[in-house]
DRENBA-75753 format. One record per residue: residue number from 1; residue in three letters; x negated, y, z negated of N, C-alpha, C, O in turn. Coordinates in steps of 0.2 Angstrom, whole numbers, always signed. Atoms other than C-alpha are relative to their C-alpha. Layout:
@seq:NUM	type:ALA	n.X:X	n.Y:Y	n.Z:Z	ca.X:X	ca.Y:Y	ca.Z:Z	c.X:X	c.Y:Y	c.Z:Z	o.X:X	o.Y:Y	o.Z:Z .
...
! end
This chain:
@seq:1	type:MET	n.X:-6	n.Y:-2	n.Z:-3	ca.X:+101	ca.Y:-29	ca.Z:-1473	c.X:+5	c.Y:-5	c.Z:+0	o.X:+4	o.Y:-11	o.Z:+0 .
@seq:2	type:SER	n.X:-6	n.Y:+4	n.Z:+1	ca.X:+118	ca.Y:-36	ca.Z:-1475	c.X:+5	c.Y:+2	c.Z:+5	o.X:+5	o.Y:+8	o.Z:+7 .
@seq:3	type:ALA	n.X:-6	n.Y:-1	n.Z:-4	ca.X:+134	ca.Y:-37	ca.Z:-1465	c.X:+6	c.Y:-2	c.Z:-3	o.X:+6	o.Y:-6	o.Z:-7 .
@seq:4	type:THR	n.X:-7	n.Y:+1	n.Z:+3	ca.X:+152	ca.Y:-37	ca.Z:-1470	c.X:+4	c.Y:-5	c.Z:+5	o.X:+4	o.Y:-3	o.Z:+11 .
@seq:5	type:LEU	n.X:-3	n.Y:+5	n.Z:-4	ca.X:+162	ca.Y:-52	ca.Z:-1463	c.X:+7	c.Y:+0	c.Z:-3	o.X:+8	o.Y:-2	o.Z:-9 .
@seq:6	type:ASN	n.X:-7	n.Y:+1	n.Z:+2	ca.X:+181	ca.Y:-52	ca.Z:-1465	c.X:+3	c.Y:-6	c.Z:+3	o.X:+3	o.Y:-7	o.Z:+9 .
@seq:7	type:LEU	n.X:-2	n.Y:+6	n.Z:-2	ca.X:+188	ca.Y:-69	ca.Z:-1465	c.X:+7	c.Y:-2	c.Z:-2	o.X:+8	o.Y:-1	o.Z:-8 .
@seq:8	type:VAL	n.X:-7	n.Y:+1	n.Z:+2	ca.X:+206	ca.Y:-74	ca.Z:-1464	c.X:+1	c.Y:-8	c.Z:+0	o.X:-1	o.Y:-11	o.Z:+5 .
@seq:9	type:LEU	n.X:-1	n.Y:+8	n.Z:+1	ca.X:+209	ca.Y:-92	ca.Z:-1471	c.X:+7	c.Y:-2	c.Z:-1	o.X:+11	o.Y:+2	o.Z:-4 .
@seq:10	type:PRO	n.X:-7	n.Y:+3	n.Z:+1	ca.X:+225	ca.Y:-102	ca.Z:-1470	c.X:+0	c.Y:-1	c.Z:-8	o.X:-4	o.Y:-3	o.Z:-11 .
@seq:11	type:ASP	n.X:-1	n.Y:+0	n.Z:+7	ca.X:+233	ca.Y:-103	ca.Z:-1487	c.X:-3	c.Y:-7	c.Z:-3	o.X:-6	o.Y:-7	o.Z:-8 .
@seq:12	type:ASN	n.X:+2	n.Y:+7	n.Z:+2	ca.X:+229	ca.Y:-122	ca.Z:-1489	c.X:-8	c.Y:+0	c.Z:-1	o.X:-11	o.Y:-3	o.Z:-6 .
@seq:13	type:ILE	n.X:+7	n.Y:+0	n.Z:+0	ca.X:+210	ca.Y:-119	ca.Z:-1485	c.X:-2	c.Y:+5	c.Z:-6	o.X:-7	o.Y:+3	o.Z:-10 .
@seq:14	type:ASN	n.X:+1	n.Y:-4	n.Z:+5	ca.X:+210	ca.Y:-104	ca.Z:-1497	c.X:+0	c.Y:-3	c.Z:-7	o.X:-4	o.Y:-2	o.Z:-11 .
@seq:15	type:GLN	n.X:-1	n.Y:+4	n.Z:+6	ca.X:+217	ca.Y:-114	ca.Z:-1511	c.X:-5	c.Y:-5	c.Z:-2	o.X:-8	o.Y:-5	o.Z:-7 .
@seq:16	type:LYS	n.X:+6	n.Y:+5	n.Z:+1	ca.X:+204	ca.Y:-128	ca.Z:-1509	c.X:-6	c.Y:+4	c.Z:-1	o.X:-10	o.Y:+2	o.Z:-6 .
@seq:17	type:LEU	n.X:+6	n.Y:-3	n.Z:+1	ca.X:+190	ca.Y:-115	ca.Z:-1508	c.X:+0	c.Y:+3	c.Z:-7	o.X:-5	o.Y:+3	o.Z:-10 .
@seq:18	type:GLU	n.X:+0	n.Y:-3	n.Z:+7	ca.X:+196	ca.Y:-106	ca.Z:-1524	c.X:-1	c.Y:-6	c.Z:-5	o.X:-4	o.Y:-5	o.Z:-10 .
@seq:19	type:HIS	n.X:+1	n.Y:+5	n.Z:+5	ca.X:+197	ca.Y:-123	ca.Z:-1533	c.X:-8	c.Y:-2	c.Z:+0	o.X:-11	o.Y:-3	o.Z:-5 .
@seq:20	type:ILE	n.X:+7	n.Y:+2	n.Z:+0	ca.X:+179	ca.Y:-127	ca.Z:-1527	c.X:-5	c.Y:+5	c.Z:-3	o.X:-9	o.Y:+3	o.Z:-7 .
@seq:21	type:VAL	n.X:+5	n.Y:-5	n.Z:+3	ca.X:+171	ca.Y:-111	ca.Z:-1532	c.X:+1	c.Y:+1	c.Z:-7	o.X:-3	o.Y:+2	o.Z:-11 .
@seq:22	type:ALA	n.X:-2	n.Y:+1	n.Z:+7	ca.X:+180	ca.Y:-112	ca.Z:-1549	c.X:-4	c.Y:-5	c.Z:-3	o.X:-7	o.Y:-5	o.Z:-8 .
@seq:23	type:LYS	n.X:+3	n.Y:+6	n.Z:+2	ca.X:+173	ca.Y:-129	ca.Z:-1551	c.X:-8	c.Y:+1	c.Z:+0	o.X:-11	o.Y:-1	o.Z:-5 .
@seq:24	type:HIS	n.X:+7	n.Y:-1	n.Z:-1	ca.X:+155	ca.Y:-123	ca.Z:-1546	c.X:-2	c.Y:+6	c.Z:-4	o.X:-8	o.Y:+8	o.Z:-4 .
@seq:25	type:GLY	n.X:+2	n.Y:-6	n.Z:+4	ca.X:+156	ca.Y:-107	ca.Z:-1556	c.X:-3	c.Y:+6	c.Z:+4	o.X:-8	o.Y:+9	o.Z:+2 .
@seq:26	type:THR	n.X:+3	n.Y:-5	n.Z:-5	ca.X:+153	ca.Y:-96	ca.Z:-1541	c.X:+6	c.Y:+4	c.Z:+3	o.X:+12	o.Y:+4	o.Z:+1 .
@seq:27	type:ASN	n.X:-5	n.Y:-4	n.Z:-3	ca.X:+163	ca.Y:-84	ca.Z:-1530	c.X:+0	c.Y:-2	c.Z:+8	o.X:-5	o.Y:-6	o.Z:+10 .
@seq:28	type:LYS	n.X:-1	n.Y:+3	n.Z:-7	ca.X:+169	ca.Y:-87	ca.Z:-1512	c.X:-6	c.Y:+3	c.Z:+5	o.X:-8	o.Y:-1	o.Z:+9 .
@seq:29	type:ALA	n.X:+5	n.Y:-3	n.Z:-4	ca.X:+156	ca.Y:-75	ca.Z:-1504	c.X:-6	c.Y:-4	c.Z:-1	o.X:-9	o.Y:-6	o.Z:+4 .
@seq:30	type:ASP	n.X:+7	n.Y:+4	n.Z:+1	ca.X:+141	ca.Y:-84	ca.Z:-1512	c.X:+1	c.Y:-7	c.Z:+2	o.X:-4	o.Y:-10	o.Z:+5 .
@seq:31	type:PHE	n.X:-1	n.Y:+7	n.Z:-2	ca.X:+148	ca.Y:-101	ca.Z:-1509	c.X:+0	c.Y:-1	c.Z:+7	o.X:-4	o.Y:-5	o.Z:+10 .
@seq:32	type:ILE	n.X:+0	n.Y:+1	n.Z:-8	ca.X:+151	ca.Y:-98	ca.Z:-1490	c.X:-8	c.Y:+2	c.Z:+2	o.X:-10	o.Y:-1	o.Z:+7 .
@seq:33	type:ILE	n.X:+7	n.Y:-1	n.Z:-2	ca.X:+133	ca.Y:-90	ca.Z:-1489	c.X:-4	c.Y:-6	c.Z:-1	o.X:-8	o.Y:-8	o.Z:+3 .
@seq:34	type:GLU	n.X:+4	n.Y:+6	n.Z:+2	ca.X:+126	ca.Y:-105	ca.Z:-1498	c.X:+1	c.Y:-6	c.Z:+5	o.X:-3	o.Y:-9	o.Z:+7 .
@seq:35	type:LEU	n.X:-2	n.Y:+5	n.Z:-4	ca.X:+136	ca.Y:-117	ca.Z:-1487	c.X:-3	c.Y:+1	c.Z:+7	o.X:-6	o.Y:-3	o.Z:+10 .
@seq:36	type:LEU	n.X:+3	n.Y:-2	n.Z:-6	ca.X:+130	ca.Y:-108	ca.Z:-1471	c.X:-7	c.Y:-1	c.Z:+0	o.X:-10	o.Y:-4	o.Z:+5 .
@seq:37	type:THR	n.X:+7	n.Y:+1	n.Z:+0	ca.X:+112	ca.Y:-108	ca.Z:-1476	c.X:-2	c.Y:-7	c.Z:+0	o.X:-6	o.Y:-9	o.Z:+4 .
@seq:38	type:HIS	n.X:+2	n.Y:+7	n.Z:+0	ca.X:+111	ca.Y:-126	ca.Z:-1480	c.X:+3	c.Y:-4	c.Z:+6	o.X:-1	o.Y:-8	o.Z:+8 .
@seq:39	type:GLN	n.X:-3	n.Y:+4	n.Z:-6	ca.X:+122	ca.Y:-132	ca.Z:-1466	c.X:-3	c.Y:+2	c.Z:+7	o.X:-5	o.Y:-3	o.Z:+11 .
@seq:40	type:PHE	n.X:+3	n.Y:-2	n.Z:-6	ca.X:+114	ca.Y:-122	ca.Z:-1452	c.X:-7	c.Y:+2	c.Z:+0	o.X:-11	o.Y:+0	o.Z:+4 .
@seq:41	type:PHE	n.X:+6	n.Y:-3	n.Z:+0	ca.X:+99	ca.Y:-112	ca.Z:-1456	c.X:-6	c.Y:-5	c.Z:-3	o.X:-11	o.Y:-5	o.Z:+0 .
@seq:42	type:ASP	n.X:+5	n.Y:+5	n.Z:+3	ca.X:+90	ca.Y:-126	ca.Z:-1466	c.X:-2	c.Y:-5	c.Z:+6	o.X:-7	o.Y:-8	o.Z:+5 .
@seq:43	type:THR	n.X:+1	n.Y:+5	n.Z:-5	ca.X:+92	ca.Y:-137	ca.Z:-1451	c.X:-6	c.Y:+2	c.Z:+5	o.X:-9	o.Y:-2	o.Z:+8 .
@seq:44	type:GLU	n.X:+6	n.Y:-2	n.Z:-4	ca.X:+80	ca.Y:-126	ca.Z:-1441	c.X:-7	c.Y:-2	c.Z:-3	o.X:-11	o.Y:-4	o.Z:+1 .
@seq:45	type:GLU	n.X:+6	n.Y:+2	n.Z:+4	ca.X:+67	ca.Y:-129	ca.Z:-1454	c.X:-1	c.Y:-7	c.Z:+1	o.X:-7	o.Y:-10	o.Z:+2 .
@seq:46	type:ALA	n.X:+1	n.Y:+7	n.Z:+0	ca.X:+70	ca.Y:-147	ca.Z:-1454	c.X:-2	c.Y:-2	c.Z:+7	o.X:-6	o.Y:-7	o.Z:+8 .
@seq:47	type:ASP	n.X:+1	n.Y:+2	n.Z:-7	ca.X:+70	ca.Y:-148	ca.Z:-1435	c.X:-8	c.Y:+2	c.Z:+2	o.X:-11	o.Y:-2	o.Z:+5 .
@seq:48	type:TYR	n.X:+7	n.Y:-1	n.Z:-1	ca.X:+53	ca.Y:-139	ca.Z:-1435	c.X:-5	c.Y:-5	c.Z:-4	o.X:-10	o.Y:-7	o.Z:-1 .
@seq:49	type:ASP	n.X:+4	n.Y:+4	n.Z:+4	ca.X:+46	ca.Y:-150	ca.Z:-1449	c.X:+0	c.Y:-7	c.Z:+4	o.X:-5	o.Y:-10	o.Z:+4 .
@seq:50	type:ALA	n.X:+0	n.Y:+7	n.Z:-4	ca.X:+51	ca.Y:-166	ca.Z:-1438	c.X:-4	c.Y:+1	c.Z:+6	o.X:-8	o.Y:-4	o.Z:+7 .
@seq:51	type:TRP	n.X:+4	n.Y:-1	n.Z:-6	ca.X:+43	ca.Y:-158	ca.Z:-1423	c.X:-7	c.Y:+0	c.Z:-2	o.X:-11	o.Y:-4	o.Z:+2 .
@seq:52	type:PHE	n.X:+7	n.Y:-1	n.Z:+2	ca.X:+27	ca.Y:-154	ca.Z:-1432	c.X:-2	c.Y:-7	c.Z:-2	o.X:-8	o.Y:-9	o.Z:+0 .
@seq:53	type:ARG	n.X:+3	n.Y:+7	n.Z:+2	ca.X:+26	ca.Y:-172	ca.Z:-1440	c.X:-1	c.Y:-4	c.Z:+6	o.X:-5	o.Y:-8	o.Z:+6 .
@seq:54	type:GLU	n.X:+1	n.Y:+4	n.Z:-7	ca.X:+29	ca.Y:-180	ca.Z:-1422	c.X:-7	c.Y:+2	c.Z:+3	o.X:-11	o.Y:-2	o.Z:+5 .
@seq:55	type:LYS	n.X:+7	n.Y:-2	n.Z:-3	ca.X:+14	ca.Y:-169	ca.Z:-1416	c.X:-6	c.Y:-3	c.Z:-4	o.X:-11	o.Y:-5	o.Z:-1 .
@seq:56	type:VAL	n.X:+6	n.Y:+3	n.Z:+4	ca.X:+3	ca.Y:-174	ca.Z:-1430	c.X:-1	c.Y:-7	c.Z:+1	o.X:-6	o.Y:-10	o.Z:+2 .
@seq:57	type:GLU	n.X:+1	n.Y:+7	n.Z:-1	ca.X:+7	ca.Y:-192	ca.Z:-1428	c.X:-2	c.Y:-2	c.Z:+6	o.X:-7	o.Y:-7	o.Z:+7 .
@seq:58	type:ALA	n.X:+3	n.Y:+2	n.Z:-6	ca.X:+4	ca.Y:-192	ca.Z:-1410	c.X:-7	c.Y:+2	c.Z:+1	o.X:-11	o.Y:-2	o.Z:+4 .
@seq:59	type:ALA	n.X:+8	n.Y:-2	n.Z:+0	ca.X:-13	ca.Y:-183	ca.Z:-1413	c.X:-4	c.Y:-5	c.Z:-3	o.X:-9	o.Y:-7	o.Z:-1 .
@seq:60	type:LEU	n.X:+4	n.Y:+5	n.Z:+3	ca.X:-18	ca.Y:-196	ca.Z:-1425	c.X:-1	c.Y:-6	c.Z:+4	o.X:-5	o.Y:-10	o.Z:+3 .
@seq:61	type:HIS	n.X:+0	n.Y:+6	n.Z:-4	ca.X:-14	ca.Y:-210	ca.Z:-1413	c.X:-3	c.Y:+1	c.Z:+7	o.X:-3	o.Y:-3	o.Z:+11 .
@seq:62	type:SER	n.X:+3	n.Y:-2	n.Z:-7	ca.X:-22	ca.Y:-201	ca.Z:-1398	c.X:-6	c.Y:-3	c.Z:+2	o.X:-10	o.Y:-5	o.Z:-3 .
@seq:63	type:THR	n.X:+6	n.Y:+3	n.Z:-2	ca.X:-35	ca.Y:-209	ca.Z:-1388	c.X:-5	c.Y:+5	c.Z:+3	o.X:-10	o.Y:+3	o.Z:+6 .
@seq:64	type:LYS	n.X:+4	n.Y:-6	n.Z:-3	ca.X:-42	ca.Y:-192	ca.Z:-1382	c.X:-6	c.Y:+0	c.Z:-5	o.X:-6	o.Y:-1	o.Z:-11 .
@seq:65	type:PRO	n.X:+6	n.Y:-1	n.Z:+4	ca.X:-60	ca.Y:-189	ca.Z:-1388	c.X:+1	c.Y:+6	c.Z:-5	o.X:+4	o.Y:+11	o.Z:-3 .
@seq:66	type:ALA	n.X:-1	n.Y:-6	n.Z:+5	ca.X:-60	ca.Y:-178	ca.Z:-1404	c.X:-5	c.Y:+6	c.Z:+2	o.X:-10	o.Y:+5	o.Z:+5 .
@seq:67	type:ILE	n.X:+4	n.Y:-7	n.Z:-1	ca.X:-67	ca.Y:-160	ca.Z:-1403	c.X:-3	c.Y:+1	c.Z:-7	o.X:+0	o.Y:+2	o.Z:-12 .
@seq:68	type:PRO	n.X:+3	n.Y:-1	n.Z:+7	ca.X:-80	ca.Y:-157	ca.Z:-1416	c.X:+2	c.Y:+7	c.Z:-3	o.X:+4	o.Y:+11	o.Z:+1 .
@seq:69	type:HIS	n.X:-2	n.Y:-5	n.Z:+4	ca.X:-76	ca.Y:-145	ca.Z:-1429	c.X:-3	c.Y:+7	c.Z:+2	o.X:+0	o.Y:+12	o.Z:+3 .
@seq:70	type:ASP	n.X:+3	n.Y:-6	n.Z:-2	ca.X:-89	ca.Y:-132	ca.Z:-1424	c.X:+2	c.Y:+3	c.Z:+6	o.X:+2	o.Y:+9	o.Z:+7 .
@seq:71	type:GLU	n.X:-2	n.Y:-2	n.Z:-6	ca.X:-83	ca.Y:-132	ca.Z:-1407	c.X:+7	c.Y:+4	c.Z:+0	o.X:+9	o.Y:+9	o.Z:+3 .
@seq:72	type:VAL	n.X:-7	n.Y:-3	n.Z:+2	ca.X:-65	ca.Y:-128	ca.Z:-1413	c.X:-1	c.Y:+7	c.Z:-3	o.X:+3	o.Y:+11	o.Z:+0 .
@seq:73	type:VAL	n.X:+1	n.Y:-7	n.Z:+3	ca.X:-71	ca.Y:-114	ca.Z:-1424	c.X:-3	c.Y:+5	c.Z:+5	o.X:+0	o.Y:+10	o.Z:+5 .
@seq:74	type:ALA	n.X:+3	n.Y:-4	n.Z:-5	ca.X:-81	ca.Y:-107	ca.Z:-1409	c.X:+6	c.Y:+3	c.Z:+5	o.X:+6	o.Y:+8	o.Z:+6 .
@seq:75	type:ARG	n.X:-5	n.Y:-2	n.Z:-4	ca.X:-66	ca.Y:-107	ca.Z:-1398	c.X:+5	c.Y:+5	c.Z:-3	o.X:+7	o.Y:+9	o.Z:+0 .
@seq:76	type:VAL	n.X:-5	n.Y:-5	n.Z:+4	ca.X:-54	ca.Y:-99	ca.Z:-1411	c.X:-3	c.Y:+7	c.Z:-1	o.X:+0	o.Y:+12	o.Z:+0 .
@seq:77	type:ARG	n.X:+3	n.Y:-6	n.Z:+0	ca.X:-67	ca.Y:-86	ca.Z:-1414	c.X:+0	c.Y:+4	c.Z:+6	o.X:+1	o.Y:+10	o.Z:+6 .
@seq:78	type:HIS	n.X:+0	n.Y:-3	n.Z:-6	ca.X:-68	ca.Y:-82	ca.Z:-1396	c.X:+6	c.Y:+3	c.Z:+2	o.X:+7	o.Y:+8	o.Z:+4 .
@seq:79	type:LYS	n.X:-6	n.Y:-2	n.Z:-1	ca.X:-50	ca.Y:-81	ca.Z:-1394	c.X:+2	c.Y:+6	c.Z:-4	o.X:+5	o.Y:+11	o.Z:-2 .
@seq:80	type:LEU	n.X:-1	n.Y:-5	n.Z:+4	ca.X:-48	ca.Y:-70	ca.Z:-1409	c.X:-4	c.Y:+7	c.Z:+2	o.X:-1	o.Y:+12	o.Z:+2 .
@seq:81	type:ALA	n.X:+4	n.Y:-6	n.Z:-2	ca.X:-62	ca.Y:-58	ca.Z:-1403	c.X:+3	c.Y:+3	c.Z:+6	o.X:+4	o.Y:+9	o.Z:+7 .
@seq:82	type:ALA	n.X:-3	n.Y:-2	n.Z:-6	ca.X:-53	ca.Y:-57	ca.Z:-1386	c.X:+6	c.Y:+4	c.Z:-2	o.X:+8	o.Y:+9	o.Z:+1 .
@seq:83	type:ARG	n.X:-6	n.Y:-4	n.Z:+2	ca.X:-37	ca.Y:-52	ca.Z:-1394	c.X:-1	c.Y:+7	c.Z:-4	o.X:+2	o.Y:+12	o.Z:-2 .
@seq:84	type:VAL	n.X:+2	n.Y:-6	n.Z:+3	ca.X:-45	ca.Y:-39	ca.Z:-1405	c.X:-2	c.Y:+5	c.Z:+5	o.X:-1	o.Y:+11	o.Z:+5 .
@seq:85	type:GLN	n.X:+3	n.Y:-4	n.Z:-5	ca.X:-54	ca.Y:-32	ca.Z:-1390	c.X:+6	c.Y:+3	c.Z:+4	o.X:+6	o.Y:+9	o.Z:+6 .
@seq:86	type:ASN	n.X:-5	n.Y:-2	n.Z:-4	ca.X:-38	ca.Y:-31	ca.Z:-1380	c.X:+5	c.Y:+4	c.Z:-4	o.X:+8	o.Y:+8	o.Z:-1 .
@seq:87	type:ALA	n.X:-5	n.Y:-4	n.Z:+4	ca.X:-28	ca.Y:-24	ca.Z:-1394	c.X:-2	c.Y:+7	c.Z:-1	o.X:+2	o.Y:+12	o.Z:-2 .
@seq:88	type:GLY	n.X:+3	n.Y:-7	n.Z:+2	ca.X:-40	ca.Y:-9	ca.Z:-1397	c.X:-1	c.Y:+4	c.Z:+6	o.X:-4	o.Y:+10	o.Z:+6 .
! end
């Protein structure tokens, strides 16, 4: 799905944009989409990555006792079975 966006740019900004897209061999729409994607949407992934790395680092340095693998598997299987049962 896509949406149409009408954007009115001041002449000086439009001229700069035209120069940039010509230099990069693209068009205004693709350039703006790429800019928005890298500037805003990729930061969500970067924020998640940073959060995940912090959680892993904290877990690696945790003093809590480790949970044996078999127990983790049993817990996950139990939760999955409960979800399947509740869904049906």
